DRENTIDREN-427426 format. One record per residue: residue number from 1; y, x, z of N, C-alpha, C in turn. Coordinates in steps of 0.001 Angstrom, whole numbers, plus 524288, in hexadecimal, padded with zeros to 5 digits. Layout:
<nodes>
NODE    k    n_v    n_u    n_w   ca_v   ca_u   ca_w    c_v    c_u    c_w
NODE  NUM      Y      X      Z      Y      X      Z      Y      X      Z
...
</nodes>
This chain:
<nodes>
NODE    k    n_v    n_u    n_w   ca_v   ca_u   ca_w    c_v    c_u    c_w
NODE    1  5FCD7  6533F  69D27  5F7DD  65097  69C4F  5F8CD  64AB7  69BFD
NODE    2  5F732  64853  697B4  5F7F2  642BD  69704  5F2B4  63FFF  6977C
NODE    3  5F27B  63C24  69AF9  5EDA9  6393D  69BCD  5EE13  633F7  6991C
NODE    4  5EA6B  632CB  695D0  5EA74  62DDD  692FA  5E785  629AE  6960B
NODE    5  5E931  624E3  69584  5E679  62098  6982A  5E10C  61FC2  695DF
NODE    6  5DFFF  6222B  69145  5DAE6  62199  68ED7  5D706  625CA  690AA
NODE    7  5D8F6  629AF  69373  5D56F  62DC0  69572  5D1CA  62B75  69987
NODE    8  5CCF1  62D6B  69992  5C94B  62BE1  69DA9  5CAC8  62EA4  6A2B9
NODE    9  5C8A6  62CDD  6A72E  5C9C0  62F6D  6AC34  5C80B  6351D  6AC0F
NODE   10  5C38C  63622  6A995  5C199  63B83  6A955  5C53E  63EEC  6A610
NODE   11  5C73F  63CDD  6A1BD  5CAE7  63FD6  69E7D  5CFF0  640F8  6A17D
NODE   12  5D1AE  63D24  6A475  5D66F  63DDD  6A799  5D59A  6422D  6AB9E
NODE   13  5D11D  64207  6AE4F  5CFF1  64618  6B232  5CFC9  64B71  6AFA1
NODE   14  5CD67  64BD6  6AB08  5CCFB  650DA  6A85C  5D260  652EF  6A6EB
NODE   15  5D5D7  64F77  6A520  5DB17  6511C  6A3B2  5DE1E  65305  6A879
NODE   16  5DDAD  65028  6ACBE  5E05D  651C2  6B187  5DE2D  656EE  6B37E
NODE   17  5D901  65778  6B36E  5D684  65C53  6B527  5D873  660F9  6B1FD
NODE   18  5D8C6  6605A  6ACC5  5DA91  664A6  6A96E  5E02B  66629  6AACE
NODE   19  5E369  6623A  6ABC7  5E8DF  66345  6AD0B  5E951  66619  6B248
NODE   20  5E64A  66478  6B619  5E689  666DE  6BB47  5E49E  66C7F  6BB30
NODE   21  5E0EA  66DAF  6B7BD  5DEF9  6730C  6B759  5E332  676D1  6B58D
NODE   22  5E735  674C4  6B2F2  5EB24  6782C  6B0B0  5F061  677F4  6B396
NODE   23  5F091  6756A  6B813  5F55A  675BD  6BB21  5F5C8  67B50  6BD27
NODE   24  5FA8F  67D55  6BDFA  5FB3D  682E7  6BF2C  5F94C  6848F  6C48D
NODE   25  5F89D  680E4  6C823  5F700  68273  6CD63  5F2D8  67EB9  6CF65
NODE   26  5EF81  680A8  6D2E4  5EB3B  67D6F  6D4F3  5ED19  67982  6D903
NODE   27  5F1D0  67A2C  6DB04  5F3DA  676CB  6DF1C  5F8B1  67400  6DD04
NODE   28  5F8EB  66ED2  6DDAA  5FD5B  66C03  6DB77  5FE57  666F8  6DE71
NODE   29  602C8  66491  6DD41  604B6  66015  6E034  60461  65B0D  6DD00
NODE   30  605FA  656CB  6DF7E  6064F  651C6  6DCBE  609F0  6522B  6D805
NODE   31  60E39  6550B  6D8A1  611EF  6559D  6D444  60F74  65875  6CFA8
NODE   32  60C48  65C67  6D0D6  60992  65F32  6CCA1  605CB  65B98  6C9C5
NODE   33  602F6  65862  6CCBE  5FF46  654BA  6CA5E  6021E  650A9  6C708
NODE   34  606C4  64F35  6C8CA  609CD  64B61  6C5C7  60B1C  64D90  6C063
NODE   35  60C14  652B7  6C024  60D31  65538  6BB1E  6084A  65555  6B7B3
NODE   36  603C6  6569E  6BA28  5FED8  656C3  6B745  5FD79  65160  6B523
NODE   37  5FE4D  64D5F  6B855  5FCEF  64802  6B6C7  601E1  644DD  6B5B5
NODE   38  60583  64735  6B2D1  60AA3  644DA  6B219  60A83  63FBD  6AF13
NODE   39  6065B  63ECA  6AC12  6061A  639E5  6A912  603FB  63561  6AC59
NODE   40  60292  63689  6B13F  60025  6328F  6B494  6041A  6301D  6B853
NODE   41  6031F  62B42  6B9D5  60647  628C6  6BDE8  604C1  62B0B  6C334
NODE   42  607EB  62A0E  6C729  606D0  62C1E  6CC65  6019B  62A14  6CE6B
NODE   43  6008F  62504  6CD9C  5FB9F  622C3  6CF6E  5F6FC  6252C  6CC9E
NODE   44  5F798  6260E  6C785  5F35C  6285C  6C47A  5F25E  62DFC  6C626
NODE   45  5F69A  630EF  6C726  5F5FD  6365C  6C8F6  5F321  63685  6CE2C
NODE   46  5F490  63300  6D1B3  5F221  632DC  6D6DA  5EC4F  6319A  6D66B
NODE   47  5EAFB  62DF4  6D301  5E582  62C83  6D229  5E263  63123  6D003
NODE   48  5E496  633D1  6CC25  5E1EA  6385A  6C9E1  5E17A  63CCE  6CDDD
NODE   49  5E594  63D69  6D108  5E587  64174  6D517  5E10E  64080  6D8EA
NODE   50  5E058  63BB0  6DA87  5DC14  63A60  6DE26  5D6C6  63BA6  6DBB4
NODE   51  5D622  63A87  6D6A0  5D12C  63BA1  6D403  5D038  64184  6D397
NODE   52  5D45B  64478  6D265  5D3DB  64A2E  6D1FB  5D248  64C94  6D732
NODE   53  5D47A  64A89  6DB69  5D319  64C73  6E0A8  5CD80  64AF3  6E1F5
NODE   54  5CC02  6461D  6E0A9  5C6A9  64454  6E1B1  5C29F  6478E  6DEB6
NODE   55  5C3FF  6493B  6D9F2  5C07A  64C72  6D6C7  5C039  6521A  6D8A8
NODE   56  5C407  653B7  6DBD5  5C446  65925  6DD85  5C74D  65C9A  6D9D0
NODE   57  5C9B9  65A44  6D5BD  5CCE5  65D55  6D21F  5D1ED  65F25  6D4C7
NODE   58  5D3F4  65BDF  6D839  5D886  65D4B  6DB53  5D729  65CF7  6E11D
NODE   59  5D990  6605C  6E431  5D8EF  6604F  6E9DB  5DE27  65EC6  6EC4B
NODE   60  5DDF8  65B17  6EFF1  5E2BB  65958  6F291  5E391  65CBC  6F764
NODE   61  5E7D6  65FC3  6F777  5E8DC  6636B  6FBC0  5EC33  660F9  70006
NODE   62  5F036  65E6F  6FE86  5F398  65B7A  70212  5F69D  65792  6FEC2
NODE   63  5F9C4  65460  70136  5FCA0  65068  6FE47  5FFDD  652E7  6F9F0
NODE   64  5FEC7  65164  6F51E  601C9  6532F  6F0A7  6005A  6588C  6EE96
NODE   65  5FC2D  65AFA  6F0B2  5FAA5  66034  6EEF9  5F4D6  66045  6EDB6
NODE   66  5F375  66298  6E93E  5EE19  66295  6E752  5EC97  667FB  6E550
NODE   67  5E793  668C8  6E4D5  5E58E  66DB2  6E2C8  5E146  66C6B  6DEDF
NODE   68  5E101  66F72  6DAB7  5DCE3  66EAA  6D6D2  5D7AA  67041  6D931
NODE   69  5D3D0  66CD3  6D8D7  5CEA7  66DF5  6DAF3  5CB88  67195  6D76A
NODE   70  5C791  6741B  6D9A0  5C44A  677B5  6D695  5C19A  674FC  6D206
NODE   71  5C05E  66FF6  6D2A8  5BD94  66D12  6CE92  5C0AD  66CD8  6C97D
NODE   72  5C5E6  66D1D  6C9EA  5C927  66C8E  6C549  5C94C  6718D  6C20B
NODE   73  5C7FC  675F5  6C472  5C7CA  67AD8  6C189  5CD15  67D28  6C052
NODE   74  5D0EE  67C62  6C3C5  5D609  67EC8  6C2F2  5D579  684B9  6C345
NODE   75  5D831  687AD  6BFE3  5D77C  68D60  6BFC2  5D945  69035  6C4AB
NODE   76  5DCB4  68DCE  6C7C6  5DEA5  69049  6CC92  5DC54  68D7C  6D14B
NODE   77  5D9D0  6906C  6D4BF  5D786  68E2B  6D971  5DB5B  68E95  6DE01
NODE   78  5DAFA  68AF4  6E198  5DE8C  68AE5  6E609  5DD9A  68F8C  6E9A1
NODE   79  5E1D7  691EE  6EB77  5E190  69614  6EF65  5E39B  693C8  6F484
NODE   80  5E097  6940D  6F8C7  5E237  6916A  6FD9E  5E777  69336  6FFBC
NODE   81  5E8BB  69845  6FF40  5EDB3  69A2E  70151  5F246  6984A  6FE05
NODE   82  5F1A9  69847  6F8E9  5F5CE  69642  6F58B  5F648  69058  6F635
NODE   83  5F1DC  68DC4  6F685  5F1C2  68816  6F720  5F481  68660  6FC1D
NODE   84  5F3F0  6897D  70045  5F63F  6881D  70557  5FC20  68731  704E7
NODE   85  5FEA8  68A2A  70187  6044F  689B6  70124  60603  6851E  6FDAF
NODE   86  60261  682F8  6FAAA  6036C  67E1B  6F7D0  602B8  67964  6FB65
NODE   87  5FF05  679C9  6FEE7  5FDC9  67555  70242  60233  6742F  70612
NODE   88  60495  6784C  70851  60891  6777C  70C5A  60C0A  67C4A  70C93
NODE   89  61104  67B8C  70C12  61479  6800A  70C15  61A12  67E84  70D48
NODE   90  61D79  68275  70DD7  61C7B  68812  70D2C  61893  68A16  7113B
NODE   91  61516  68D7A  70F7D  61129  68F98  712FB  60F2B  694C8  710DF
NODE   92  60C5E  69797  7141E  609D6  69C71  7127E  604DC  69D1C  715AC
NODE   93  60117  69FFA  7139F  5FC23  6A0D7  71643  5FD06  6A461  71AF7
NODE   94  5FAEB  6A2D5  71F6C  5FBD3  6A5E5  72426  5F75A  6A521  727FB
NODE   95  5F843  6A6FC  72CCE  5F48D  6A666  73121  5EF1A  6A84C  72F8A
NODE   96  5EB01  6A545  730BF  5E5AD  6A724  72FC2  5E4A3  6A85B  72A05
NODE   97  5E6B9  6A526  7267A  5E5B4  6A610  720E7  5E81D  6AB2E  71F0D
NODE   98  5ECD4  6AC59  720DC  5EF58  6B144  71F5B  5EC79  6B5E5  721BF
NODE   99  5EADC  6B56C  7269F  5E815  6B9BB  7292F  5E2D1  6BAB6  7268D
NODE  100  5E051  6B698  724B6  5DB75  6B737  721C5  5DC8A  6B9C5  71C7D
NODE  101  5E0C7  6B81A  719E1  5E241  6BA60  714D8  5E334  6C041  71563
NODE  102  5E5B0  6C1D3  719A9  5E6CF  6C761  71A9A  5E21B  6CA4E  71CE3
NODE  103  5DDA5  6C77C  71D5B  5D8C8  6C9CE  71F59  5D965  6CBF6  724DD
NODE  104  5DC2D  6C8F4  7281E  5DD07  6CA93  72D87  5D98D  6C7AB  73160
NODE  105  5D788  6C330  72FDB  5D3E0  6C057  73338  5CEB6  6BFB8  7305B
NODE  106  5CA6A  6C01D  73339  5C546  6C016  730AD  5C344  6BAAC  72F40
NODE  107  5C528  6B6A3  731E6  5C304  6B169  73118  5C4CC  6AF09  72BEB
NODE  108  5C15F  6ABEE  72996  5C2E0  6A8DD  724FD  5C696  6A486  726C2
NODE  109  5CA83  6A36B  72394  5CE58  69F61  724D1  5CD98  69AE0  72101
NODE  110  5CC5F  69646  7231A  5CB16  691CE  71FBA  5CFB2  68E10  71EFF
NODE  111  5D3A9  68E79  72256  5D875  68B73  721AE  5DCB3  68F1A  71FB0
NODE  112  5DF8F  68D73  71BAC  5E3EB  69097  719C3  5E897  68F7E  71D51
NODE  113  5EA50  69386  72027  5EE8A  692DB  723EA  5F3A0  694FE  721B1
NODE  114  5F7BE  691EA  7223C  5FCE6  69367  7203D  6010A  69265  7245C
NODE  115  6056C  69510  723C8  60A1B  693EF  726D3  60DE2  69114  7233E
NODE  116  610DA  68D6F  7256A  61456  68A4D  72228  61950  688F7  72517
NODE  117  61D31  6872F  72228  62229  685AF  72484  62244  67FF1  72612
NODE  118  61E74  67CFA  7243C  61E27  6776C  7259A  61ADC  676BB  72A8F
NODE  119  619F3  671D2  72BFB  616ED  670F5  730BA  6113C  67274  72FEE
NODE  120  60E9F  673B6  73433  60925  67533  73416  605E6  670CC  731B5
NODE  121  60244  67232  72E43  5FF30  66E38  72B85  5FA01  6708D  729B7
NODE  122  5F635  66D29  728DF  5F116  66EDF  726FB  5EF3B  66B2A  722B8
NODE  123  5ECC5  66D6E  71EAD  5EAD4  66A54  71A53  5E509  66B8F  71982
NODE  124  5E1DE  66783  71962  5DC60  66810  717DA  5DBF1  66650  71230
NODE  125  5DA60  669E2  70ED2  5DA30  668C9  7093B  5D4B0  669DB  70724
NODE  126  5D389  6682C  70252  5CE74  66983  6FFFB  5CDA3  66F5B  6FF4D
NODE  127  5D1D7  67269  6FFAE  5D17A  67817  6FF0D  5D1ED  67AFC  70440
NODE  128  5D1A2  67817  7089B  5D1B2  67A92  70DB6  5D62B  678AA  71118
NODE  129  5D676  67AF0  715C5  5DA7E  6796D  7198A  5DF0E  67D4F  71943
NODE  130  5E3C8  67B1A  71966  5E88B  67E4A  71937  5EBD9  67CE6  71E00
NODE  131  5ECEB  680DA  72130  5EFD4  68011  72608  5F516  682C9  725B9
NODE  132  5F933  68019  72789  5FE86  68229  72747  600FF  681CC  72CAB
NODE  133  6032C  6862B  72E77  605A6  68668  73397  60B72  6878A  732F3
NODE  134  60E91  684AC  735E9  61445  684FD  73560  61665  68A04  737B1
NODE  135  61A20  68C63  734DB  61CFD  690FA  736A7  622D0  69006  735EA
NODE  136  62622  6932F  7386A  62BC7  69294  7378B  62D17  692AE  731B7
NODE  137  630A3  68F4C  73020  631B9  68E8C  72A8F  634B6  69326  7282C
NODE  138  638A2  6951A  72AEE  63C0E  69918  728B6  6391A  69E2C  727B4
NODE  139  639B4  6A04D  72308  63724  6A534  7217D  63135  6A4F3  7222E
NODE  140  62EED  6A0B9  72068  6294A  69FD3  72113  62603  6A445  71EE0
NODE  141  627CE  6A6B7  71AAF  62491  6AA93  717F3  6257E  6B03D  719B8
NODE  142  627A3  6B0EB  71E65  62821  6B628  7209F  622AB  6B889  72145
NODE  143  621F6  6BD4C  71F5A  61CF4  6C01E  71FAF  6187E  6BD2D  71CF2
NODE  144  619DD  6BA97  718B1  61611  6B7E3  71556  6168D  6BA3C  70FE1
NODE  145  61227  6BB0C  70D3E  61247  6BD5D  70807  60FB3  6B9BC  7040D
NODE  146  61169  6BA3E  6FF2F  60F13  6B746  6FAEE  60A73  6BA5F  6F8CD
NODE  147  605DA  6B808  6F91E  60111  6BA7B  6F72D  5FFCC  6B842  6F1CB
NODE  148  5FEA0  6BBB0  6EE15  5FCDE  6BA03  6E8E6  5F7B1  6BCA1  6E7C7
NODE  149  5F3AB  6B969  6E703  5EE88  6BB88  6E5CE  5EB6D  6B7A0  6E29A
NODE  150  5E8CC  6B99D  6DE9D  5E57B  6B653  6DB56  5E83F  6B1D2  6D8B5
NODE  151  5ED4B  6B26F  6D7A9  5F034  6AE3A  6D52C  5F275  6AA4A  6D8F6
NODE  152  5F15A  6AAE5  6DDFA  5F365  6A758  6E1F6  5F7C8  6AA0D  6E4F4
NODE  153  5FB2B  6A6FE  6E766  5FF3C  6A938  6EAB2  5FFFD  6A5C2  6EF7D
NODE  154  600F6  6A844  6F3EE  601B6  6A55E  6F8CC  60491  6A8DF  6FCAC
NODE  155  60746  6A665  7005C  60A0C  6A944  7046B  60658  6AA44  70900
NODE  156  6065D  6AF29  70AE1  602BC  6B0D7  70EED  605B0  6B3B7  71346
NODE  157  604B6  6B23B  71820  60709  6B501  71C8C  604D3  6BA87  71CDC
NODE  158  60835  6BE56  71DE0  60665  6C397  71EF9  60385  6C389  7243D
NODE  159  6004B  6C77D  7254F  5FD06  6C74F  72A08  5FFE4  6C615  72F1E
NODE  160  60432  6C8CC  73035  606DB  6C7D7  7352D  60995  6C292  73544
NODE  161  60B58  6C0B1  730C8  60DA4  6BB6D  730A0  6096C  6B75E  731BC
NODE  162  604C1  6B815  72F86  60075  6B469  73086  5FF07  6B457  73651
NODE  163  5FF0D  6B8EE  738C8  5FDC8  6B93C  73E60  60211  6B6A3  7419B
NODE  164  60706  6B7A3  74050  60B4E  6B526  7432A  60B48  6AF3D  74264
NODE  165  609FC  6AD77  73DAA  6096D  6A7D6  73CCA  6052F  6A59F  7405A
NODE  166  600E3  6A880  740E4  5FC8E  6A6E2  7443C  5FE69  6A663  749E4
NODE  167  6013E  6AA4A  74BC3  60346  6AA42  75125  60707  6A5B6  751EB
NODE  168  60A7C  6A4F4  74E1F  60E75  6A0E0  74E8C  60C0F  69B65  74E3A
NODE  169  608DC  69A7F  74A47  606C4  6953B  74955  602CC  69390  74D70
NODE  170  5FF9C  69740  74F4D  5FB97  695F4  75324  5FD4F  69715  758BD
NODE  171  6025A  69879  75962  604C8  69934  75E87  601BF  69D1A  761E8
NODE  172  600BF  6A1A4  75FAA  5FDF2  6A5C4  76274  601CA  6A914  765A0
NODE  173  6009A  6A9DD  76A96  603E1  6AD1A  76DEB  601A5  6B2A0  76E24
NODE  174  601B8  6B52F  769B3  5FF88  6BA6C  76946  603D1  6BE7D  76A18
NODE  175  60258  6C2D2  76C98  60628  6C6F8  76D91  6040C  6CC57  76C2F
NODE  176  5FF78  6CC86  769A8  5FD4F  6D183  767DE  5F96F  6D070  76375
NODE  177  5F6BA  6D484  761BD  5F31F  6D40D  75D56  5EDAE  6D21B  75EE0
NODE  178  5EC9E  6D1EA  763EF  5E757  6D0A8  765AF  5E554  6CB74  7637E
NODE  179  5E870  6C732  76390  5E668  6C23A  76174  5E4F3  6C27F  75BA9
NODE  180  5E790  6C602  758BE  5E64A  6C671  7532F  5E0B2  6C856  7526F
NODE  181  5DF13  6CC06  755AA  5D9C0  6CE13  75532  5D5D0  6CAA0  757F8
NODE  182  5D74D  6C86B  75C7A  5D38D  6C55B  75F92  5D2F7  6BFC3  75D9B
NODE  183  5D74B  6BD30  75C6F  5D715  6B7AB  75AD9  5D65C  6B703  754F7
NODE  184  5D8E2  6BA73  751F8  5D8CD  6B9D3  74C46  5D538  6BDBF  74999
NODE  185  5D33E  6C171  74C87  5CFB2  6C57F  74A86  5D22C  6C8A0  74614
NODE  186  5D742  6C9AA  746AA  5D9FE  6CD02  742FB  5D964  6D2A9  744C3
NODE  187  5D7FC  6D5FF  7412E  5D7F9  6DB96  74245  5DDA4  6DD6D  741D6
NODE  188  5E01F  6DE78  7464A  5E5BE  6DF99  74640  5E70D  6E47D  74307
NODE  189  5E330  6E7DC  74242  5E427  6EC89  73F0F  5E4E4  6EB2A  73948
NODE  190  5E32A  6E678  737C0  5E3D0  6E4C7  73252  5E936  6E268  7314E
NODE  191  5EC1C  6E156  7356E  5F13D  6DEEC  734CC  5F52F  6E2EA  732B5
NODE  192  5F8B8  6E138  72F4E  5FCC6  6E4D5  72D72  60088  6E643  731D7
NODE  193  60312  6EAA7  73152  606F9  6EC43  73532  60B72  6E84D  73532
NODE  194  60CEC  6E692  739DB  6112B  6E2CF  73A58  61658  6E5C9  73ABD
NODE  195  6197E  6E55F  736BD  61E5B  6E862  73679  622BC  6E5A2  73978
NODE  196  626A0  6E8BF  73B0F  62AF5  6E6A1  73E21  62DD5  6E24B  73B44
NODE  197  62EAF  6E2FF  73628  63194  6DEFA  73344  62E6F  6D9E8  732CB
NODE  198  62933  6DA5B  732B5  625EA  6D5B1  73297  62639  6D2CC  737C5
NODE  199  62634  6D5BD  73C0E  626B8  6D35A  7413F  62BE3  6D06D  741A4
NODE  200  63004  6D2CA  73FD6  6352E  6D04F  7400C  6354C  6CB3B  73CF1
NODE  201  632FB  6CB53  7384C  632EB  6C69E  734FE  62FAE  6C249  73784
NODE  202  62B43  6C3B7  739CE  627E2  6BFCE  73C3A  62A74  6BD7B  7411B
NODE  203  62CC7  6C0C6  74450  62F63  6BEC6  74907  633E7  6BB26  74798
NODE  204  636D1  6BCA6  74395  63B3F  6B978  741ED  63972  6B446  73FA5
NODE  205  6350F  6B473  73CCA  63328  6AFA6  73A59  63152  6ABAB  73E65
NODE  206  62DBE  6AD45  741DA  62B8E  6A985  7459B  62F6F  6A835  749EC
NODE  207  63244  6AC35  74BB7  63613  6AB85  74FF2  6338C  6A885  7547C
NODE  208  62F09  6AA88  75636  62C0A  6A7DA  75A47  629E3  6ABE2  75E19
NODE  209  62A16  6AA86  7631F  62870  6AE38  76736  622B2  6AFC5  766A7
NODE  210  61F72  6AC33  764BF  619D7  6AD5F  7642B  61900  6B1BC  7602F
NODE  211  61BCF  6B187  75BD8  61B5B  6B58E  757CA  61DD6  6BAAC  7599E
NODE  212  62257  6BA4A  75C25  624F6  6BF04  75E12  62185  6C1E1  761FB
NODE  213  61EF2  6BF05  76575  61B75  6C160  76957  616E5  6C419  766AD
NODE  214  614AE  6C184  762CF  61031  6C3D3  76001  611CA  6C8C2  75D1C
NODE  215  61609  6C880  75A2E  617BF  6CD0A  7572A  61947  6D199  75AB5
NODE  216  61BBC  6D068  75F14  61D28  6D48D  762CA  6184D  6D714  76516
NODE  217  6144F  6D3E4  76623  60F91  6D5E2  7689C  60C2F  6D92C  7650C
NODE  218  60C84  6D872  75FEA  6090B  6DB4B  75C5D  60B99  6E02F  75A21
NODE  219  610A4  6E0D6  75B04  6133E  6E582  758F8  611EE  6EA3A  75C58
NODE  220  61154  6EEDC  759EE  60FF8  6F38A  75CF1  61451  6F525  760B3
</nodes>
């Protein structure tokens, strides 16, 4: 896209808007914008970026990361679970958000909760709050699956991994299933059978007495 110095401000905005509608993804970085506005100087790009954000055409998620706003009419809409992994990673959906996804807890979850290999962090964005809790780095994706639905893809903790993440991150000293039903209102009959090989993988991953105590207490 070539912008002429003779174009009016409105013509320039229209050209940029058309270009942004055709980028391949709704979420992109400063480097992606530099490609879209490659004929512009850094100062000019920054000025246009501020105007696009002020208009609501772009949403600022965190430093250097943006999302196309609904006003721009991009054909792909943001999915909170997929978006979470762009905002901060490596990470995967876990804890309350994963348990809600698996239909194990009745409450609506308004914060997207993830586990990550980096330090614990939280982001308040125009598209909601995203919370990330630190877990051991090695083999982070143990008992995590790649979900693909509606054209979106994201990593999701399996039910028992989400529960173990909950125990580990929130430092719960649980030794049986009772807290799952009493504190989290999980119907334990809805939980999948916990297989021996899954227990072994989880114990090896966390390598923590709190998780070992919980897993030992819930096994028949």
